[in-house]
KOLFI-248229 format. One record per residue (C-alpha): x, y, z; chain; residue number from 1. Coordinates in steps of 0.2 Angstrom, whole numbers. Layout:
N
SITE     c1     c2     c3  unit  pos
SITE      X      Y      Z     A  NUM
...
This chain:
633
SITE     c1     c2     c3  unit  pos
SITE    -75    182     72     A    1
SITE    -57    185     73     A    2
SITE    -41    179     64     A    3
SITE    -40    162     73     A    4
SITE    -59    156     64     A    5
SITE    -59    146     49     A    6
SITE    -63    156     34     A    7
SITE    -83    157     31     A    8
SITE    -91    146     19     A    9
SITE    -95    158      8     A   10
SITE    -78    162      2     A   11
SITE    -71    153    -11     A   12
SITE    -55    155    -19     A   13
SITE    -44    153     -1     A   14
SITE    -43    134      6     A   15
SITE    -36    130     23     A   16
SITE    -32    112     28     A   17
SITE    -33    119     49     A   18
SITE    -41    136     54     A   19
SITE    -24    144     52     A   20
SITE    -15    134     39     A   21
SITE    -22    140     22     A   22
SITE    -16    142      3     A   23
SITE    -12    149    -11     A   24
SITE      0    161     -9     A   25
SITE      0    178    -17     A   26
SITE     -4    179    -36     A   27
SITE      8    194    -40     A   28
SITE     20    203    -25     A   29
SITE     34    214    -23     A   30
SITE     42    223    -11     A   31
SITE     27    234     -5     A   32
SITE     12    224     -9     A   33
SITE      4    208    -13     A   34
SITE    -11    202    -21     A   35
SITE    -23    188    -22     A   36
SITE    -32    184    -36     A   37
SITE    -47    172    -39     A   38
SITE    -57    176    -24     A   39
SITE    -76    174    -25     A   40
SITE    -88    178    -11     A   41
SITE   -105    171    -11     A   42
SITE   -121    183    -19     A   43
SITE   -133    186     -6     A   44
SITE   -147    198     -6     A   45
SITE   -138    211      8     A   46
SITE   -121    218     12     A   47
SITE   -110    210     19     A   48
SITE    -94    214     29     A   49
SITE    -78    202     31     A   50
SITE    -62    205     40     A   51
SITE    -48    203     31     A   52
SITE    -32    193     39     A   53
SITE    -13    194     33     A   54
SITE      2    182     37     A   55
SITE     19    184     33     A   56
SITE     26    168     38     A   57
SITE     27    156     46     A   58
SITE      7    153     44     A   59
SITE      3    137     57     A   60
SITE     -5    147     74     A   61
SITE    -18    160     77     A   62
SITE     -3    172     83     A   63
SITE      5    171     66     A   64
SITE    -10    182     57     A   65
SITE    -16    199     60     A   66
SITE    -31    209     56     A   67
SITE    -28    221     41     A   68
SITE    -34    239     47     A   69
SITE    -48    240     35     A   70
SITE    -64    227     32     A   71
SITE    -69    220     16     A   72
SITE    -85    225     10     A   73
SITE    -96    219     -1     A   74
SITE   -110    226     -8     A   75
SITE   -128    216    -11     A   76
SITE   -128    204    -27     A   77
SITE   -141    205    -40     A   78
SITE   -143    187    -40     A   79
SITE   -153    184    -25     A   80
SITE   -160    165    -27     A   81
SITE   -157    155    -12     A   82
SITE   -161    137     -7     A   83
SITE   -167    127      7     A   84
SITE   -172    109      9     A   85
SITE   -188     99     15     A   86
SITE   -185     82     23     A   87
SITE   -193     70     34     A   88
SITE   -177     63     40     A   89
SITE   -158     67     40     A   90
SITE   -153     68     22     A   91
SITE   -143     50     19     A   92
SITE   -139     38      8     A   93
SITE   -157     30      1     A   94
SITE   -165     44      6     A   95
SITE   -178     57     -1     A   96
SITE   -179     76      1     A   97
SITE   -187     91     -8     A   98
SITE   -172    106    -15     A   99
SITE   -183    121    -15     A  100
SITE   -176    138    -23     A  101
SITE   -183    154    -20     A  102
SITE   -182    174    -26     A  103
SITE   -187    189    -18     A  104
SITE   -202    196    -27     A  105
SITE   -199    206    -44     A  106
SITE   -179    204    -42     A  107
SITE   -177    196    -61     A  108
SITE   -193    191    -74     A  109
SITE   -185    173    -78     A  110
SITE   -199    159    -77     A  111
SITE   -196    145    -63     A  112
SITE   -202    133    -74     A  113
SITE   -186    134    -82     A  114
SITE   -175    134    -69     A  115
SITE   -161    122    -67     A  116
SITE   -152    113    -53     A  117
SITE   -137    101    -50     A  118
SITE   -128     95    -35     A  119
SITE   -108     93    -36     A  120
SITE    -95     88    -25     A  121
SITE    -87    103    -13     A  122
SITE    -72     99    -18     A  123
SITE    -77    106    -36     A  124
SITE    -85    120    -44     A  125
SITE   -102    121    -52     A  126
SITE    -94    121    -69     A  127
SITE    -92    102    -66     A  128
SITE   -104     88    -69     A  129
SITE   -119     84    -59     A  130
SITE   -115     69    -44     A  131
SITE   -121     54    -50     A  132
SITE   -127     49    -32     A  133
SITE   -142     61    -35     A  134
SITE   -158     57    -45     A  135
SITE   -163     74    -49     A  136
SITE   -177     80    -64     A  137
SITE   -172     92    -75     A  138
SITE   -189    102    -75     A  139
SITE   -194    106    -57     A  140
SITE   -207     95    -50     A  141
SITE   -219    111    -45     A  142
SITE   -217    131    -46     A  143
SITE   -225    147    -39     A  144
SITE   -220    164    -46     A  145
SITE   -205    166    -34     A  146
SITE   -201    147    -32     A  147
SITE   -197    131    -40     A  148
SITE   -196    112    -31     A  149
SITE   -185     98    -35     A  150
SITE   -188     79    -28     A  151
SITE   -171     73    -24     A  152
SITE   -167     56    -21     A  153
SITE   -151     51    -12     A  154
SITE   -142     34    -21     A  155
SITE   -134     19    -11     A  156
SITE   -118     26    -20     A  157
SITE   -118     45    -13     A  158
SITE   -101     48     -4     A  159
SITE   -105     55     11     A  160
SITE    -99     71      9     A  161
SITE   -104     91      7     A  162
SITE   -112     96    -12     A  163
SITE   -112    112    -19     A  164
SITE   -130    117    -24     A  165
SITE   -128    125    -41     A  166
SITE   -142    135    -50     A  167
SITE   -146    142    -67     A  168
SITE   -161    153    -73     A  169
SITE   -167    159    -89     A  170
SITE   -158    175    -82     A  171
SITE   -141    168    -84     A  172
SITE   -148    163   -100     A  173
SITE   -152    179   -108     A  174
SITE   -134    186   -101     A  175
SITE   -128    172   -112     A  176
SITE   -137    177   -126     A  177
SITE   -129    195   -122     A  178
SITE   -112    188   -125     A  179
SITE   -105    177   -111     A  180
SITE    -94    164   -116     A  181
SITE   -100    146   -113     A  182
SITE   -103    130   -121     A  183
SITE   -117    126   -131     A  184
SITE   -133    118   -123     A  185
SITE   -132     99   -123     A  186
SITE   -147     88   -126     A  187
SITE   -150     85   -108     A  188
SITE   -148    105   -104     A  189
SITE   -161    110   -119     A  190
SITE   -177    119   -112     A  191
SITE   -191    118   -123     A  192
SITE   -205    133   -130     A  193
SITE   -201    148   -125     A  194
SITE   -184    147   -118     A  195
SITE   -179    140   -136     A  196
SITE   -190    152   -146     A  197
SITE   -180    168   -134     A  198
SITE   -163    162   -142     A  199
SITE   -156    156   -126     A  200
SITE   -140    146   -130     A  201
SITE   -130    140   -113     A  202
SITE   -133    138    -96     A  203
SITE   -122    145    -85     A  204
SITE   -121    137    -68     A  205
SITE   -119    147    -50     A  206
SITE   -117    144    -32     A  207
SITE   -132    148    -22     A  208
SITE   -134    149     -3     A  209
SITE   -147    144     10     A  210
SITE   -143    160     19     A  211
SITE   -128    150     30     A  212
SITE   -116    144     17     A  213
SITE   -119    135      0     A  214
SITE   -120    115      3     A  215
SITE   -131    102      5     A  216
SITE   -120     86     15     A  217
SITE   -127     68     16     A  218
SITE   -123     61     32     A  219
SITE   -119     44     38     A  220
SITE   -134     30     43     A  221
SITE   -131     18     57     A  222
SITE   -127      6     43     A  223
SITE   -115     15     35     A  224
SITE   -104     15     51     A  225
SITE   -105     -4     54     A  226
SITE    -93    -17     47     A  227
SITE   -105    -30     40     A  228
SITE   -104    -49     47     A  229
SITE    -94    -58     34     A  230
SITE    -78    -66     27     A  231
SITE    -66    -53     17     A  232
SITE    -66    -61      0     A  233
SITE    -56    -65    -15     A  234
SITE    -39    -68     -5     A  235
SITE    -23    -78    -11     A  236
SITE    -18    -95     -2     A  237
SITE     -4   -108     -7     A  238
SITE     -4   -128     -2     A  239
SITE      8   -141     -7     A  240
SITE      3   -158    -16     A  241
SITE      4   -172     -2     A  242
SITE      5   -159     14     A  243
SITE     -6   -152     29     A  244
SITE    -12   -135     25     A  245
SITE    -19   -120     36     A  246
SITE    -30   -108     29     A  247
SITE    -34    -92     38     A  248
SITE    -49    -83     34     A  249
SITE    -50    -65     41     A  250
SITE    -67    -55     40     A  251
SITE    -76    -46     53     A  252
SITE    -88    -53     69     A  253
SITE    -84    -70     65     A  254
SITE    -88    -79     81     A  255
SITE   -105    -85     75     A  256
SITE    -96    -94     60     A  257
SITE    -83   -102     68     A  258
SITE    -95   -119     68     A  259
SITE   -106   -115     55     A  260
SITE    -96   -111     41     A  261
SITE    -86   -125     31     A  262
SITE    -75   -123     17     A  263
SITE    -74   -133      0     A  264
SITE    -61   -133    -15     A  265
SITE    -68   -133    -32     A  266
SITE    -62   -132    -50     A  267
SITE    -71   -115    -56     A  268
SITE    -84   -102    -52     A  269
SITE    -89   -102    -35     A  270
SITE   -106    -94    -38     A  271
SITE   -109   -108    -54     A  272
SITE   -110   -121    -40     A  273
SITE    -98   -135    -46     A  274
SITE    -95   -150    -35     A  275
SITE    -80   -152    -23     A  276
SITE    -64   -158    -30     A  277
SITE    -58   -175    -22     A  278
SITE    -43   -176    -10     A  279
SITE    -45   -160     -1     A  280
SITE    -48   -167     16     A  281
SITE    -53   -154     31     A  282
SITE    -46   -164     45     A  283
SITE    -47   -150     59     A  284
SITE    -61   -141     66     A  285
SITE    -61   -122     65     A  286
SITE    -51   -113     77     A  287
SITE    -55    -94     81     A  288
SITE    -40    -85     87     A  289
SITE    -51    -69     87     A  290
SITE    -65    -61     80     A  291
SITE    -59    -57     65     A  292
SITE    -49    -73     62     A  293
SITE    -53    -90     59     A  294
SITE    -40   -106     54     A  295
SITE    -45   -122     44     A  296
SITE    -34   -135     42     A  297
SITE    -36   -149     28     A  298
SITE    -24   -162     20     A  299
SITE    -19   -161      1     A  300
SITE    -19   -179     -5     A  301
SITE     -4   -183    -17     A  302
SITE    -17   -186    -31     A  303
SITE    -21   -169    -32     A  304
SITE    -17   -160    -49     A  305
SITE     -6   -144    -46     A  306
SITE    -17   -131    -52     A  307
SITE    -26   -116    -46     A  308
SITE    -44   -119    -37     A  309
SITE    -57   -106    -29     A  310
SITE    -59   -109    -12     A  311
SITE    -78   -107     -9     A  312
SITE    -85   -103      9     A  313
SITE   -101   -107     18     A  314
SITE   -113    -98     24     A  315
SITE   -114    -83     14     A  316
SITE   -117    -70     28     A  317
SITE   -131    -62     22     A  318
SITE   -141    -79     18     A  319
SITE   -147    -85     36     A  320
SITE   -155   -102     28     A  321
SITE   -137   -104     21     A  322
SITE   -132   -107     40     A  323
SITE   -141   -122     41     A  324
SITE   -137   -130     24     A  325
SITE   -119   -131     29     A  326
SITE   -122   -140     46     A  327
SITE   -129   -155     36     A  328
SITE   -119   -169     29     A  329
SITE   -127   -166     10     A  330
SITE   -118   -148     10     A  331
SITE   -127   -144     -5     A  332
SITE   -117   -134    -20     A  333
SITE   -128   -118    -20     A  334
SITE   -123   -115     -2     A  335
SITE   -104   -113     -6     A  336
SITE   -108    -97    -17     A  337
SITE    -95    -86    -10     A  338
SITE    -77    -86    -16     A  339
SITE    -66    -86     -1     A  340
SITE    -50    -84    -11     A  341
SITE    -39    -93    -23     A  342
SITE    -30   -107    -17     A  343
SITE    -14   -110    -28     A  344
SITE     -8   -129    -27     A  345
SITE     10   -132    -31     A  346
SITE     20   -150    -32     A  347
SITE     37   -140    -33     A  348
SITE     37   -127    -17     A  349
SITE     44   -133      1     A  350
SITE     38   -125     17     A  351
SITE     37   -108     20     A  352
SITE     53    -98     23     A  353
SITE     59    -83     32     A  354
SITE     73    -74     23     A  355
SITE     85    -60     33     A  356
SITE     92    -48     23     A  357
SITE    103    -31     24     A  358
SITE     96    -15     17     A  359
SITE    105     -7      3     A  360
SITE    116    -22      0     A  361
SITE    114    -35    -14     A  362
SITE    111    -53     -8     A  363
SITE    105    -67    -15     A  364
SITE     86    -76    -11     A  365
SITE     86    -96    -14     A  366
SITE     69   -106    -16     A  367
SITE     70   -125    -14     A  368
SITE     59   -136    -19     A  369
SITE     59   -152    -32     A  370
SITE     58   -152    -51     A  371
SITE     58   -133    -51     A  372
SITE     61   -126    -68     A  373
SITE     77   -115    -71     A  374
SITE     72   -108    -88     A  375
SITE     53   -106    -83     A  376
SITE     48   -103    -63     A  377
SITE     51    -86    -57     A  378
SITE     50    -75    -40     A  379
SITE     41    -58    -37     A  380
SITE     44    -50    -20     A  381
SITE     27    -37    -13     A  382
SITE     24    -29      2     A  383
SITE     19    -38     17     A  384
SITE      2    -31     17     A  385
SITE     -1    -36     -1     A  386
SITE     -8    -53     -7     A  387
SITE      2    -64    -21     A  388
SITE     -6    -65    -36     A  389
SITE    -15    -47    -34     A  390
SITE     -3    -34    -28     A  391
SITE     11    -26    -37     A  392
SITE     32    -27    -34     A  393
SITE     36    -18    -19     A  394
SITE     44      0    -23     A  395
SITE     58     -4     -8     A  396
SITE     64    -19    -19     A  397
SITE     80     -9    -32     A  398
SITE     87    -24    -37     A  399
SITE     81    -31    -49     A  400
SITE     76    -15    -57     A  401
SITE     56    -16    -60     A  402
SITE     44     -4    -67     A  403
SITE     30     -9    -55     A  404
SITE     24    -22    -66     A  405
SITE     26    -42    -65     A  406
SITE     33    -43    -83     A  407
SITE     49    -38    -78     A  408
SITE     51    -54    -68     A  409
SITE     50    -65    -82     A  410
SITE     65    -60    -86     A  411
SITE     75    -60    -69     A  412
SITE     80    -77    -72     A  413
SITE     88    -88    -56     A  414
SITE    109    -91    -55     A  415
SITE    108   -110    -56     A  416
SITE     96   -124    -53     A  417
SITE    105   -136    -47     A  418
SITE    104   -147    -32     A  419
SITE    115   -139    -19     A  420
SITE    124   -148     -2     A  421
SITE    121   -133      8     A  422
SITE    135   -129     21     A  423
SITE    136   -131     40     A  424
SITE    140   -116     48     A  425
SITE    152   -113     63     A  426
SITE    146   -104     78     A  427
SITE    138    -86     73     A  428
SITE    133    -77     90     A  429
SITE    147    -68     94     A  430
SITE    146    -51    101     A  431
SITE    155    -38     93     A  432
SITE    160    -20     99     A  433
SITE    167     -7     89     A  434
SITE    184      5     94     A  435
SITE    181     21     83     A  436
SITE    197     27     74     A  437
SITE    207     14     77     A  438
SITE    216      0     68     A  439
SITE    226    -14     74     A  440
SITE    243    -16     66     A  441
SITE    247    -36     61     A  442
SITE    234    -41     51     A  443
SITE    229    -61     49     A  444
SITE    240    -67     32     A  445
SITE    230    -70     18     A  446
SITE    237    -89     19     A  447
SITE    226    -91     34     A  448
SITE    210    -86     26     A  449
SITE    197    -98     21     A  450
SITE    195   -102      2     A  451
SITE    177    -90      5     A  452
SITE    185    -79     14     A  453
SITE    200    -77      2     A  454
SITE    190    -76    -14     A  455
SITE    187    -56     -8     A  456
SITE    204    -50     -6     A  457
SITE    204    -35    -16     A  458
SITE    221    -40    -23     A  459
SITE    213    -54    -33     A  460
SITE    196    -51    -35     A  461
SITE    196    -34    -40     A  462
SITE    215    -33    -48     A  463
SITE    208    -47    -59     A  464
SITE    195    -36    -66     A  465
SITE    178    -41    -56     A  466
SITE    163    -28    -60     A  467
SITE    146    -25    -55     A  468
SITE    138    -20    -37     A  469
SITE    142    -38    -28     A  470
SITE    160    -34    -31     A  471
SITE    162    -20    -17     A  472
SITE    177    -15    -28     A  473
SITE    175      4    -21     A  474
SITE    186     -1     -7     A  475
SITE    201     -7    -18     A  476
SITE    216      4    -19     A  477
SITE    225      1    -34     A  478
SITE    241      3    -37     A  479
SITE    247      1    -18     A  480
SITE    236    -13    -11     A  481
SITE    237    -23      4     A  482
SITE    239    -42      1     A  483
SITE    227    -44     17     A  484
SITE    214    -31     12     A  485
SITE    194    -39      9     A  486
SITE    183    -28     -3     A  487
SITE    168    -33      9     A  488
SITE    155    -23     19     A  489
SITE    155    -22     36     A  490
SITE    141    -34     37     A  491
SITE    152    -48     27     A  492
SITE    166    -43     36     A  493
SITE    160    -46     50     A  494
SITE    152    -64     47     A  495
SITE    170    -69     40     A  496
SITE    177    -66     55     A  497
SITE    163    -75     66     A  498
SITE    164    -89     54     A  499
SITE    185    -90     56     A  500
SITE    190    -97     74     A  501
SITE    206    -89     71     A  502
SITE    201    -72     70     A  503
SITE    198    -58     85     A  504
SITE    193    -43     76     A  505
SITE    194    -34     61     A  506
SITE    198    -18     55     A  507
SITE    183     -8     45     A  508
SITE    187      6     33     A  509
SITE    173     19     40     A  510
SITE    168     24     21     A  511
SITE    173     11     10     A  512
SITE    170     -8      9     A  513
SITE    185    -13     15     A  514
SITE    192    -23     30     A  515
SITE    207    -32     37     A  516
SITE    205    -48     49     A  517
SITE    218    -50     63     A  518
SITE    221    -64     74     A  519
SITE    214    -68     92     A  520
SITE    223    -61    106     A  521
SITE    229    -43    109     A  522
SITE    235    -34     94     A  523
SITE    254    -30     93     A  524
SITE    253    -12     91     A  525
SITE    235     -1     90     A  526
SITE    237     12     81     A  527
SITE    224     29     80     A  528
SITE    217     31     61     A  529
SITE    203     42     59     A  530
SITE    199     31     42     A  531
SITE    197     16     53     A  532
SITE    186      7     66     A  533
SITE    194     -9     75     A  534
SITE    180    -21     78     A  535
SITE    183    -32     92     A  536
SITE    174    -51     93     A  537
SITE    170    -58    110     A  538
SITE    170    -78    114     A  539
SITE    155    -86    104     A  540
SITE    143    -96    114     A  541
SITE    139   -114    110     A  542
SITE    124   -110    100     A  543
SITE    127   -115     82     A  544
SITE    117   -113     66     A  545
SITE    108   -129     60     A  546
SITE    118   -138     46     A  547
SITE    106   -139     31     A  548
SITE    105   -155     24     A  549
SITE    100   -157      4     A  550
SITE     82   -154      0     A  551
SITE     81   -154    -18     A  552
SITE     81   -144    -33     A  553
SITE     87   -126    -29     A  554
SITE     84   -109    -37     A  555
SITE     94    -95    -32     A  556
SITE     90    -77    -38     A  557
SITE    103    -64    -37     A  558
SITE    105    -48    -36     A  559
SITE     92    -44    -22     A  560
SITE     93    -27    -14     A  561
SITE     81    -16     -5     A  562
SITE     83      3     -1     A  563
SITE     75      0     15     A  564
SITE     72    -10     31     A  565
SITE     53    -19     32     A  566
SITE     44    -35     30     A  567
SITE     41    -40     12     A  568
SITE     33    -57      5     A  569
SITE     40    -67     -9     A  570
SITE     26    -74    -23     A  571
SITE     32    -88    -34     A  572
SITE     25    -91    -51     A  573
SITE     23   -112    -56     A  574
SITE     28   -110    -74     A  575
SITE     17   -126    -75     A  576
SITE      2   -117    -68     A  577
SITE      5    -99    -80     A  578
SITE     18    -89    -91     A  579
SITE     23    -79    -77     A  580
SITE     20    -61    -86     A  581
SITE      3    -56    -77     A  582
SITE      3    -53    -60     A  583
SITE     -8    -67    -57     A  584
SITE      3    -79    -61     A  585
SITE     14    -76    -46     A  586
SITE      0    -82    -34     A  587
SITE     10    -94    -22     A  588
SITE     16    -87     -6     A  589
SITE     34    -95     -2     A  590
SITE     37    -84     14     A  591
SITE     42    -67     21     A  592
SITE     59    -56     19     A  593
SITE     64    -47     34     A  594
SITE     76    -32     28     A  595
SITE     85    -28     45     A  596
SITE    102    -33     44     A  597
SITE    109    -52     46     A  598
SITE    121    -46     60     A  599
SITE    104    -39     70     A  600
SITE     97    -58     64     A  601
SITE    112    -67     71     A  602
SITE    109    -59     88     A  603
SITE     91    -65     90     A  604
SITE     91    -77    104     A  605
SITE     75    -87     97     A  606
SITE     85    -90     81     A  607
SITE     92   -107     92     A  608
SITE     75   -115     88     A  609
SITE     75   -111     72     A  610
SITE     87   -119     56     A  611
SITE     95   -107     46     A  612
SITE    110   -107     34     A  613
SITE    120    -92     25     A  614
SITE    116    -91      6     A  615
SITE    130    -91     -7     A  616
SITE    127    -72    -11     A  617
SITE    122    -67      6     A  618
SITE    106    -68     19     A  619
SITE    100    -80     28     A  620
SITE     86    -92     24     A  621
SITE     79    -99     39     A  622
SITE     63   -112     41     A  623
SITE     55   -124     54     A  624
SITE     56   -125     74     A  625
SITE     51   -109     82     A  626
SITE     49    -94     70     A  627
SITE     63    -80     73     A  628
SITE     55    -63     79     A  629
SITE     64    -49     72     A  630
SITE     66    -32     76     A  631
SITE     67    -20     62     A  632
SITE     80     -6     61     A  633
C-alpha cells in the first residue's frame, strides 16, 4: 500500500478517523526526533513488513504524509493461534455460528480443552469484559489435537459492529505462573483438574487473527434496517377543561392506521385495561397529514377533573386482531394497551401562545389563565425538540440560572399574580435605517417623553440607584449625565421611538445601552461622532398590533434571558397536580418562545393577523389568527 491508504487493521495504538487523519501524537520528542509508544502488531506465524509514514503537520490530506526510508519489519510471532468462523448464514442478530481456533502442529503444548475465548467490542481491548450480546460456552464444544470449536449464539441485543476475538490458552497460564502480573482467576474462569493442579493462577487474553484482521462483524438484518409500523409512544399532550383539543400522534407508516386507530383517555396504566374516563368526546375523524402524523380532535367537558391522564391508543401495531376490535362499537379495554402518552388536563391555562424575545436581553414571560397561583404555579423552558414533563431545561436559557434540573425552577417566583389590563400599542411596523458614526444635535426634551419611556432616563433611573441586569446602567455617564439620555439597549430604544408619534429618529451609542430620541423632521445639525449611530424612522403604515383585552390572572416571570437565537417550548407546572419539584411536574405545554429579536418580529408581515402585545419587561406575547412565521437570526 501507500501512505494514502488506511492503516492495517493488524496494527493497534494508532487510530484514524479518516485514512489521513490519525492520532495520537508522539509520546516523547525533541528537536531531532519523535517517539510513539504503545504500538502493537498482531502476532502471526510469518514475518511482516510495513511502511512507516510520517506527517509533520498539518495532517489532513494524503500529500501531507511521506514514507520513511526504512520499512518496519516484524518477526514471526510465537503466538500462532488463528480463528475462523463457520456459518450457514451471515453473522447477524439472532444467528448462530461456530468459532474455530487452531494452531500449527507442535507450536505449543497447551491442551485445547482448556482454551478460552471471548468477544469484546473493537473499540476496547482484550482486558475488557466479554460482550453480553453473545452466548459462548466457557469450554469448547469440540476439540482435536490442534483445534477447539465453540458454538456462538448472537443475541437480539448485540450491537451491529466489529468485535475483537480474544483468546487465552494454558500457554498463557504457564507464563502467568512464571511471574506475569495479572489478576487472579475468577470463579467463571476457573479451569478444572489438570489446569488447577499445575498451579495456573490467571488467564491473559490476547487478540488473535483470521489471517486478515482480528475482528468478527455483526451485520444488519433487513428487519434491523426497517422502521416498524406504529406510533411513537410515551409523549406529552396538554388540554384545558371545557375546550377542544387536537392531539397530533406521530409514528411510522401510519396510513393503514388512519381509520382503524382510536384513542381513549383513562385514569391509570393503559396495560391494566381501565375503562375510559367520561367527559372526553372525540368529535372529528382522524386526519392524516402525512405517513408519520395523525391528528385526533376531541372535546374536554367542563365536568372533567384537572389531572394527568393516560392517553391509550388502539390498535397495538403488532397485534393484527386489535385492528378489528377498534372498529367495533364495543371497543374492549384490552385493545387499548399502548400508552400514546400523558395527557395533562388543566383548568388554569389559556390557549397556547408564542413569545418573541431578543437574544442576550433580559425580558419577561407572561402566562395568562384563570385561578393561577402566585405562590405555587411555575414554568420551565426546554428545547423545542423536547417534551414537557420529560425533557430537562434548555441550556441556552441563562436567566434564571439553573443547573439543568427542574427543582431550580420551583424557586423562580413570578413577579405578580394580579389581573392586568394589557396596553394597546400604537403602530409598530415602521422601518428604520442606520447612518453610522453620526448623531443628531438637539434631542427630544424629557418633558415630551411618555411616562413609560421617561422612567428609563439615565439621570432618573441610574442616578437614583437602580441596580441589576434590567437597569442597563452601563450606559449611565455619572457626573456629567445628559437630561435626555435613555439607558436602554437598541431594541428598546427602537420600540420607544416606534411608539412615540413625535419621534423621528434616535441617536444610539455603538457600545453602550444608551440612546437619545429625536423629534420628527430634519436635524438641526448632523454631527459626526464615531461613538454613535443615527437611527432614522420611516413613516409607519396603518397596521397596528391589536389591543389585548383582560383575560384573567397573569403570572409574569422575569428576568428571562437566552444566550442565543432559537425556538423553545414553555412548560407549565399546575401546582394543583404536582409540587413543581420534578421534571414530570412540568407536563403542560403552554406555547413556544422564538428568540430572534423583537425588532425582527415586528417586521414580519404575517403579524397583521395575530394579536400581540408588548410585555411589561420586554418581549412580545402573541396568540390567535394566523400564526406568525419568524425567521431566526
